[in-house]
N, C-alpha and C positions, 0 to 999 in steps of 0.2 A: 276331308272328307266333308260331304256336302250334307246340308241339314235337311231331315226329312221331315216336309209339313206333313201336319195330319189332317186329312178331309172327315168333314162331317158328312155322314149320310143324310141326304133329303129325305130320305124314309124314316128317319128315327125321330122320336119323341122331342128331344133334346132339340133338335132343329126346328121342328113345329114351334115350339114353345118361344123360342129365339125370334120369329118372326113376328109373332102375335104381340112380344114385348114390343116389337118396333112399331108395329101398328098401332100400339096404345100409348104410345110416348105424349104425355101433356106437359107445354111448356107450362111452368109454375111462375107467377108474376105476382107481385104483392102491389096492392094498390098504394103505398107509400111511396113506391117507384114510381108509380104512374102518374102520381100528384106532383112529385119532384121534377119529372122530364117537362111536364103540362105547364109548371110555373117557370123552369128555365125556358122555354120555349117563348112563352108570354113574355119575360123580362128582353130576350133578344130581340124579339118582334118589335116589341111598344118604345123600348127606350133606346135611341140612338147611338150608334157606337162610339162617336167622342164626348158623350156624356157617360157612358155604361166603362169605356176606359178608363175616366178620371174617377170614377165612383170605386171599379176595380183597385186601383192605388191606395184606396184608402185600408182594404185591407192587406194587402199586397200578398195577392195570389190570383189565383185565374179562376176563383168560383164566383158565377154569377149569381147564385142564391144569397152567399155572405155578403158580398158588397151589397147587395140590393137590401137584405136585412140589416146592416149597419146602416145605408144611406137614410132608410126608412125610419128605423127603431133608436137610432142613437144618435146624440145631439152634440157628442162629447169628441169630435174630429175638428183639424186643424183645414182650413178652405184655403187652398192654394190659389195662385192667379190664375193658372191654368184651368181648375175646377171651377172657379166664379166666373171665366169665360164660357166656359161649356154651360154651368147653368144658365147664364143671360142667354144665351143663345139658345137653348132651348125654351127658356121661358117668352123669348121673342116668337118663335114658333108656336108656341102652343097659345097664345093667349094674342098675338099681334100688338104687342107693346115693346117698343124697343128701349131698352135700360143700358146704363153705363155700370161701368166697376164703383163699387163704394167701400169705403173703410171701415162704415158704422156697421157694427153688429146686428143691430135692432132690424136695419133695412135689409139684410143679407139673411138673417133668420124668418122674416117675412116672407122673402121670396124662397128660401129652400121649403118652408111649407106649406106656399102653393103649390111648386113643383112636386112635392111629395105627395099632398092630394089628388092632383091632376094624374100622376102616376100610378095611384093606386085604384083611382076609377078607372082606368082603362085596362090595368089588369085582373082585377076583381070582378070587372063589368058590371 
């Protein structure tokens, strides 16, 4: 048995109302979604990939915003050798100062603070 498809008469009120609804379709957006998208793009454009990859390993996920928040706000994370190398490389690119690895926590904290402030300035503009 063939399935019969009921056609809508184009002269009917129901058809005309459905056309009006399609014309009045509005995409609803949330301001928070736009802000999150802008922040995510700013992070991607500002922070080099080698540093962003190491920062994202801190939170163990692929969320740029969580990684950025952890790096900027949190002081309680372990700094691996790769992360230290990435910070040193970014430090050299941003401030034109060549630095070496260090085992001194105070020196590393100073470097991270300077890098944090520089990244905040670039992202917040």
